SEPA-506958 format. One line per field, with one value per residue: residue number from 0; x, y, z of N, C-alpha, C, CB in turn; chain. Coordinates in nm, 3 decimals. Glycine has a CB too. Example, Ala and Ser with C-alpha at 12.3 -4.5 7.8 and 13.67 -1.06 7.14 Angstrom:
! residues 2
k: 0 | 1
nc1: 1.319 | 1.285
nc2: -0.569 | -0.225
nc3: 0.780 | 0.708
cac1: 1.230 | 1.367
cac2: -0.450 | -0.106
cac3: 0.780 | 0.714
cc1: 1.320 | 1.290
cc2: -0.330 | 0.003
cc3: 0.780 | 0.787
cbc1: 1.131 | 1.408
cbc2: -0.447 | -0.060
cbc3: 0.905 | 0.572
c: A | A
END
This chain:
! residues 107
k: 0 | 1 | 2 | 3 | 4 | 5 | 6 | 7 | 8 | 9 | 10 | 11 | 12 | 13 | 14 | 15 | 16 | 17 | 18 | 19 | 20 | 21 | 22 | 23 | 24 | 25 | 26 | 27 | 28 | 29 | 30 | 31 | 32 | 33 | 34 | 35 | 36 | 37 | 38 | 39 | 40 | 41 | 42 | 43 | 44 | 45 | 46 | 47 | 48 | 49 | 50 | 51 | 52 | 53 | 54 | 55 | 56 | 57 | 58 | 59 | 60 | 61 | 62 | 63 | 64 | 65 | 66 | 67 | 68 | 69 | 70 | 71 | 72 | 73 | 74 | 75 | 76 | 77 | 78 | 79 | 80 | 81 | 82 | 83 | 84 | 85 | 86 | 87 | 88 | 89 | 90 | 91 | 92 | 93 | 94 | 95 | 96 | 97 | 98 | 99 | 100 | 101 | 102 | 103 | 104 | 105 | 106
nc1: 4.839 | 4.585 | 4.452 | 4.175 | 4.131 | 3.899 | 3.822 | 3.625 | 3.670 | 3.670 | 3.683 | 3.735 | 3.735 | 3.908 | 4.111 | 4.288 | 4.503 | 4.656 | 4.928 | 4.994 | 5.203 | 5.415 | 5.430 | 5.369 | 5.184 | 4.913 | 4.766 | 4.485 | 4.311 | 4.019 | 3.849 | 3.530 | 3.249 | 3.174 | 2.919 | 2.614 | 2.674 | 2.963 | 2.992 | 2.852 | 2.774 | 2.632 | 2.498 | 2.459 | 2.618 | 2.871 | 2.894 | 2.870 | 3.099 | 3.314 | 3.278 | 3.293 | 3.556 | 3.688 | 3.607 | 3.733 | 4.010 | 4.044 | 3.987 | 4.029 | 4.202 | 4.293 | 4.121 | 4.123 | 4.022 | 3.830 | 3.861 | 3.703 | 3.712 | 3.626 | 3.652 | 3.504 | 3.417 | 3.140 | 2.778 | 2.463 | 2.109 | 1.905 | 1.640 | 1.418 | 1.494 | 1.753 | 1.809 | 1.944 | 1.816 | 1.887 | 2.142 | 2.498 | 2.627 | 2.908 | 3.190 | 3.249 | 3.014 | 2.790 | 2.522 | 2.357 | 2.419 | 2.264 | 2.043 | 2.181 | 2.290 | 2.060 | 1.974 | 2.181 | 2.127 | 1.905 | 1.836
nc2: -2.716 | -2.907 | -3.227 | -3.432 | -3.772 | -4.025 | -4.362 | -4.642 | -4.954 | -5.316 | -5.442 | -5.242 | -4.894 | -4.612 | -4.323 | -4.039 | -3.763 | -3.557 | -3.352 | -3.130 | -2.955 | -3.028 | -3.300 | -3.472 | -3.730 | -3.843 | -4.127 | -4.321 | -4.608 | -4.804 | -5.097 | -5.217 | -5.241 | -5.563 | -5.764 | -5.959 | -6.142 | -6.240 | -6.200 | -5.985 | -5.632 | -5.359 | -5.100 | -4.832 | -4.829 | -4.855 | -4.608 | -4.431 | -4.506 | -4.445 | -4.165 | -4.070 | -4.134 | -3.970 | -3.716 | -3.714 | -3.729 | -3.499 | -3.288 | -2.957 | -2.895 | -2.722 | -2.821 | -2.848 | -2.994 | -3.289 | -3.632 | -3.921 | -4.269 | -4.588 | -4.914 | -5.129 | -5.445 | -5.539 | -5.550 | -5.383 | -5.329 | -5.045 | -4.809 | -4.591 | -4.343 | -4.378 | -4.497 | -4.751 | -5.083 | -5.337 | -5.540 | -5.483 | -5.703 | -5.889 | -5.994 | -6.247 | -6.367 | -6.631 | -6.683 | -6.681 | -6.901 | -7.137 | -7.039 | -6.935 | -7.171 | -7.303 | -7.119 | -7.138 | -7.387 | -7.342 | -7.313
nc3: 24.759 | 24.913 | 24.881 | 24.935 | 24.935 | 24.896 | 24.944 | 24.869 | 24.935 | 24.890 | 25.144 | 25.329 | 25.433 | 25.305 | 25.347 | 25.231 | 25.259 | 25.038 | 24.971 | 24.726 | 24.697 | 24.867 | 24.837 | 25.035 | 25.197 | 25.387 | 25.512 | 25.605 | 25.722 | 25.771 | 25.864 | 25.746 | 25.966 | 26.106 | 25.962 | 25.944 | 25.746 | 25.584 | 25.311 | 25.225 | 25.243 | 25.424 | 25.241 | 25.335 | 25.562 | 25.449 | 25.315 | 25.536 | 25.684 | 25.511 | 25.469 | 25.731 | 25.800 | 25.618 | 25.711 | 25.962 | 25.895 | 25.740 | 25.904 | 26.011 | 25.804 | 25.503 | 25.264 | 24.918 | 24.709 | 24.634 | 24.581 | 24.462 | 24.498 | 24.389 | 24.469 | 24.515 | 24.483 | 24.401 | 24.399 | 24.416 | 24.455 | 24.384 | 24.457 | 24.264 | 24.356 | 24.408 | 24.651 | 24.850 | 24.821 | 24.864 | 25.016 | 24.967 | 24.750 | 24.760 | 24.557 | 24.644 | 24.717 | 24.683 | 24.653 | 24.427 | 24.276 | 24.226 | 24.075 | 23.854 | 23.751 | 23.662 | 23.465 | 23.277 | 23.170 | 23.021 | 22.698
cac1: 4.698 | 4.561 | 4.344 | 4.121 | 4.095 | 3.817 | 3.811 | 3.542 | 3.725 | 3.587 | 3.680 | 3.763 | 3.731 | 4.040 | 4.114 | 4.423 | 4.521 | 4.779 | 4.969 | 5.057 | 5.324 | 5.524 | 5.428 | 5.338 | 5.054 | 4.874 | 4.665 | 4.426 | 4.221 | 3.940 | 3.762 | 3.387 | 3.204 | 3.124 | 2.774 | 2.570 | 2.724 | 3.089 | 2.992 | 2.768 | 2.789 | 2.520 | 2.543 | 2.463 | 2.734 | 2.988 | 2.899 | 2.900 | 3.237 | 3.404 | 3.265 | 3.343 | 3.702 | 3.728 | 3.588 | 3.837 | 4.141 | 4.050 | 3.952 | 4.125 | 4.292 | 4.232 | 4.102 | 4.087 | 3.953 | 3.800 | 3.861 | 3.634 | 3.759 | 3.544 | 3.713 | 3.416 | 3.379 | 3.009 | 2.662 | 2.340 | 1.995 | 1.854 | 1.510 | 1.425 | 1.560 | 1.888 | 1.824 | 1.968 | 1.708 | 1.949 | 2.280 | 2.600 | 2.670 | 3.048 | 3.230 | 3.259 | 2.880 | 2.751 | 2.379 | 2.288 | 2.475 | 2.157 | 1.969 | 2.269 | 2.301 | 1.936 | 1.972 | 2.275 | 2.064 | 1.794 | 1.890
cac2: -2.752 | -3.036 | -3.303 | -3.543 | -3.887 | -4.121 | -4.487 | -4.750 | -5.081 | -5.432 | -5.476 | -5.130 | -4.755 | -4.550 | -4.179 | -3.986 | -3.622 | -3.542 | -3.213 | -3.120 | -2.872 | -3.098 | -3.442 | -3.550 | -3.796 | -3.910 | -4.226 | -4.398 | -4.715 | -4.870 | -5.200 | -5.200 | -5.321 | -5.694 | -5.780 | -6.097 | -6.227 | -6.182 | -6.176 | -5.869 | -5.511 | -5.265 | -4.983 | -4.711 | -4.840 | -4.826 | -4.462 | -4.368 | -4.535 | -4.368 | -4.021 | -4.043 | -4.138 | -3.847 | -3.601 | -3.720 | -3.699 | -3.364 | -3.187 | -2.849 | -2.880 | -2.647 | -2.914 | -2.775 | -3.083 | -3.423 | -3.736 | -4.041 | -4.392 | -4.704 | -5.042 | -5.224 | -5.546 | -5.586 | -5.491 | -5.375 | -5.269 | -4.921 | -4.768 | -4.481 | -4.229 | -4.428 | -4.547 | -4.896 | -5.172 | -5.465 | -5.531 | -5.491 | -5.842 | -5.889 | -6.093 | -6.379 | -6.416 | -6.737 | -6.710 | -6.696 | -7.015 | -7.225 | -6.972 | -6.929 | -7.307 | -7.326 | -7.032 | -7.192 | -7.504 | -7.295 | -7.268
cac3: 24.761 | 24.977 | 24.818 | 25.013 | 24.851 | 24.969 | 24.870 | 24.920 | 24.886 | 24.920 | 25.286 | 25.418 | 25.385 | 25.309 | 25.322 | 25.218 | 25.227 | 24.960 | 24.954 | 24.594 | 24.704 | 24.937 | 24.802 | 25.156 | 25.198 | 25.511 | 25.477 | 25.714 | 25.676 | 25.874 | 25.807 | 25.769 | 26.079 | 26.062 | 25.953 | 25.963 | 25.638 | 25.536 | 25.167 | 25.196 | 25.325 | 25.423 | 25.163 | 25.416 | 25.650 | 25.366 | 25.295 | 25.665 | 25.723 | 25.422 | 25.494 | 25.866 | 25.792 | 25.547 | 25.802 | 26.066 | 25.840 | 25.682 | 26.006 | 26.031 | 25.689 | 25.392 | 25.152 | 24.797 | 24.616 | 24.685 | 24.479 | 24.509 | 24.435 | 24.426 | 24.434 | 24.582 | 24.385 | 24.441 | 24.332 | 24.496 | 24.386 | 24.443 | 24.404 | 24.168 | 24.420 | 24.431 | 24.787 | 24.844 | 24.866 | 24.898 | 25.064 | 24.864 | 24.737 | 24.721 | 24.456 | 24.706 | 24.748 | 24.589 | 24.668 | 24.298 | 24.202 | 24.180 | 23.968 | 23.737 | 23.698 | 23.587 | 23.346 | 23.178 | 23.106 | 22.937 | 22.569
cc1: 4.686 | 4.437 | 4.303 | 4.078 | 4.020 | 3.800 | 3.721 | 3.593 | 3.634 | 3.576 | 3.699 | 3.745 | 3.871 | 4.026 | 4.260 | 4.413 | 4.657 | 4.806 | 5.048 | 5.186 | 5.441 | 5.535 | 5.396 | 5.198 | 5.032 | 4.756 | 4.614 | 4.324 | 4.144 | 3.852 | 3.615 | 3.347 | 3.151 | 2.972 | 2.738 | 2.626 | 2.853 | 3.094 | 2.899 | 2.808 | 2.658 | 2.566 | 2.554 | 2.583 | 2.862 | 3.002 | 2.935 | 3.046 | 3.336 | 3.397 | 3.315 | 3.495 | 3.755 | 3.715 | 3.700 | 3.972 | 4.152 | 4.022 | 4.064 | 4.221 | 4.220 | 4.220 | 4.051 | 4.008 | 3.931 | 3.795 | 3.795 | 3.681 | 3.670 | 3.609 | 3.633 | 3.368 | 3.248 | 2.900 | 2.547 | 2.231 | 1.951 | 1.719 | 1.528 | 1.493 | 1.704 | 1.916 | 1.844 | 1.848 | 1.759 | 2.084 | 2.372 | 2.645 | 2.811 | 3.077 | 3.231 | 3.122 | 2.836 | 2.603 | 2.309 | 2.334 | 2.365 | 2.078 | 2.053 | 2.282 | 2.179 | 1.933 | 2.068 | 2.218 | 1.955 | 1.851 | 1.810
cc2: -2.890 | -3.100 | -3.416 | -3.652 | -3.985 | -4.245 | -4.585 | -4.879 | -5.196 | -5.460 | -5.359 | -4.996 | -4.698 | -4.401 | -4.136 | -3.835 | -3.610 | -3.393 | -3.203 | -3.038 | -2.948 | -3.245 | -3.531 | -3.609 | -3.860 | -4.000 | -4.294 | -4.495 | -4.768 | -4.977 | -5.167 | -5.285 | -5.456 | -5.696 | -5.926 | -6.194 | -6.166 | -6.156 | -6.061 | -5.752 | -5.434 | -5.139 | -4.855 | -4.712 | -4.810 | -4.674 | -4.391 | -4.388 | -4.451 | -4.219 | -3.983 | -4.040 | -4.012 | -3.723 | -3.597 | -3.676 | -3.555 | -3.253 | -3.085 | -2.826 | -2.801 | -2.736 | -2.835 | -2.861 | -3.218 | -3.518 | -3.860 | -4.161 | -4.505 | -4.832 | -5.152 | -5.322 | -5.609 | -5.513 | -5.484 | -5.312 | -5.145 | -4.889 | -4.648 | -4.356 | -4.263 | -4.463 | -4.698 | -4.976 | -5.314 | -5.436 | -5.518 | -5.637 | -5.842 | -6.001 | -6.234 | -6.440 | -6.515 | -6.771 | -6.738 | -6.818 | -7.106 | -7.166 | -6.968 | -7.067 | -7.338 | -7.243 | -7.084 | -7.313 | -7.463 | -7.238 | -7.152
cc3: 24.827 | 24.917 | 24.911 | 24.915 | 24.939 | 24.884 | 24.943 | 24.858 | 24.930 | 25.069 | 25.381 | 25.349 | 25.400 | 25.283 | 25.317 | 25.196 | 25.160 | 24.941 | 24.824 | 24.597 | 24.765 | 24.896 | 24.920 | 25.145 | 25.334 | 25.476 | 25.603 | 25.657 | 25.795 | 25.809 | 25.833 | 25.888 | 26.030 | 26.061 | 25.970 | 25.859 | 25.584 | 25.386 | 25.127 | 25.287 | 25.320 | 25.349 | 25.246 | 25.511 | 25.573 | 25.350 | 25.425 | 25.705 | 25.642 | 25.456 | 25.633 | 25.869 | 25.723 | 25.634 | 25.906 | 26.011 | 25.789 | 25.783 | 26.024 | 25.915 | 25.579 | 25.266 | 25.030 | 24.699 | 24.683 | 24.566 | 24.538 | 24.428 | 24.482 | 24.377 | 24.504 | 24.477 | 24.427 | 24.365 | 24.432 | 24.411 | 24.461 | 24.383 | 24.310 | 24.224 | 24.458 | 24.577 | 24.778 | 24.894 | 24.890 | 24.962 | 24.943 | 24.863 | 24.681 | 24.622 | 24.514 | 24.740 | 24.641 | 24.596 | 24.536 | 24.219 | 24.147 | 24.065 | 23.840 | 23.672 | 23.611 | 23.459 | 23.238 | 23.105 | 23.008 | 22.806 | 22.513
cbc1: 4.636 | 4.546 | 4.387 | 4.001 | 4.223 | 3.679 | 3.949 | 3.388 | 3.870 | 3.641 | 3.784 | 3.904 | 3.625 | 4.137 | 4.035 | 4.501 | 4.510 | 4.768 | 5.055 | 4.960 | 5.296 | 5.504 | 5.560 | 5.350 | 5.043 | 4.838 | 4.722 | 4.360 | 4.300 | 3.853 | 3.797 | 3.304 | 3.095 | 3.178 | 2.722 | 2.421 | 2.617 | 3.202 | 2.951 | 2.618 | 2.908 | 2.470 | 2.447 | 2.333 | 2.741 | 2.977 | 2.763 | 2.807 | 3.267 | 3.367 | 3.119 | 3.291 | 3.749 | 3.645 | 3.451 | 3.848 | 4.172 | 3.952 | 3.920 | 4.203 | 4.339 | 4.316 | 4.002 | 4.212 | 4.034 | 3.664 | 4.006 | 3.480 | 3.909 | 3.403 | 3.864 | 3.296 | 3.489 | 2.989 | 2.622 | 2.364 | 1.878 | 1.953 | 1.412 | 1.285 | 1.481 | 1.988 | 1.700 | 2.091 | 1.595 | 1.965 | 2.319 | 2.722 | 2.572 | 3.137 | 3.368 | 3.342 | 2.780 | 2.833 | 2.312 | 2.311 | 2.568 | 2.063 | 1.930 | 2.409 | 2.315 | 1.813 | 2.008 | 2.406 | 2.005 | 1.708 | 1.890
cbc2: -2.753 | -3.019 | -3.359 | -3.497 | -3.954 | -4.060 | -4.548 | -4.727 | -5.103 | -5.553 | -5.577 | -5.141 | -4.670 | -4.616 | -4.100 | -4.055 | -3.529 | -3.614 | -3.164 | -3.057 | -2.746 | -3.089 | -3.481 | -3.461 | -3.902 | -3.806 | -4.330 | -4.304 | -4.830 | -4.767 | -5.339 | -5.239 | -5.246 | -5.805 | -5.727 | -6.103 | -6.243 | -6.272 | -6.303 | -5.904 | -5.422 | -5.232 | -4.959 | -4.695 | -4.980 | -4.896 | -4.410 | -4.424 | -4.684 | -4.391 | -3.978 | -4.150 | -4.264 | -3.830 | -3.608 | -3.863 | -3.794 | -3.353 | -3.255 | -2.875 | -3.019 | -2.520 | -3.029 | -2.723 | -3.100 | -3.425 | -3.767 | -4.024 | -4.420 | -4.691 | -5.046 | -5.152 | -5.653 | -5.568 | -5.573 | -5.293 | -5.370 | -4.804 | -4.733 | -4.444 | -4.185 | -4.326 | -4.512 | -4.933 | -5.174 | -5.556 | -5.656 | -5.390 | -5.924 | -5.902 | -6.058 | -6.369 | -6.298 | -6.862 | -6.594 | -6.573 | -7.096 | -7.257 | -6.828 | -6.875 | -7.412 | -7.293 | -6.887 | -7.231 | -7.596 | -7.187 | -7.383
cbc3: 24.615 | 25.130 | 24.680 | 25.103 | 24.787 | 25.007 | 24.847 | 24.887 | 24.939 | 24.849 | 25.314 | 25.473 | 25.465 | 25.206 | 25.433 | 25.103 | 25.355 | 24.822 | 25.076 | 24.495 | 24.785 | 25.087 | 24.744 | 25.283 | 25.085 | 25.625 | 25.378 | 25.820 | 25.608 | 25.954 | 25.866 | 25.642 | 26.159 | 26.152 | 25.818 | 25.960 | 25.524 | 25.573 | 25.093 | 25.215 | 25.275 | 25.571 | 25.049 | 25.496 | 25.712 | 25.227 | 25.242 | 25.775 | 25.706 | 25.273 | 25.478 | 25.965 | 25.717 | 25.422 | 25.872 | 26.122 | 25.728 | 25.569 | 26.141 | 26.152 | 25.636 | 25.360 | 25.190 | 24.730 | 24.484 | 24.765 | 24.428 | 24.497 | 24.469 | 24.368 | 24.475 | 24.654 | 24.370 | 24.590 | 24.206 | 24.628 | 24.373 | 24.420 | 24.520 | 24.122 | 24.545 | 24.386 | 24.877 | 24.927 | 24.762 | 24.770 | 25.150 | 24.890 | 24.645 | 24.843 | 24.400 | 24.831 | 24.758 | 24.615 | 24.737 | 24.214 | 24.292 | 24.294 | 24.011 | 23.776 | 23.813 | 23.674 | 23.385 | 23.246 | 23.212 | 23.012 | 22.468
c: A | A | A | A | A | A | A | A | A | A | A | A | A | A | A | A | A | A | A | A | A | A | A | A | A | A | A | A | A | A | A | A | A | A | A | A | A | A | A | A | A | A | A | A | A | A | A | A | A | A | A | A | A | A | A | A | A | A | A | A | A | A | A | A | A | A | A | A | A | A | A | A | A | A | A | A | A | A | A | A | A | A | A | A | A | A | A | A | A | A | A | A | A | A | A | A | A | A | A | A | A | A | A | A | A | A | A
END
């Protein structure tokens, strides 16, 4: 059985096809395209990059199962239909430092 594993990591998309009968694994990685700020990602770009990599690696293979892995250390806001309304803010983003400083002073 061949399993497609898709991973959305902090800096890149990864895809692997693992064969349970032979133990063979083929892995490929691609970094996300650079954006205007290195501490954010466009959520749609992350999804497109991961799914495109998965399509490329699984082409012509009898994939029996798909496993999704998320190691993206970030957060974003979505609307009620789960459409992203902000960028993905990575762990390295410090835009909220001023607001957090003020909130810590408020007993």
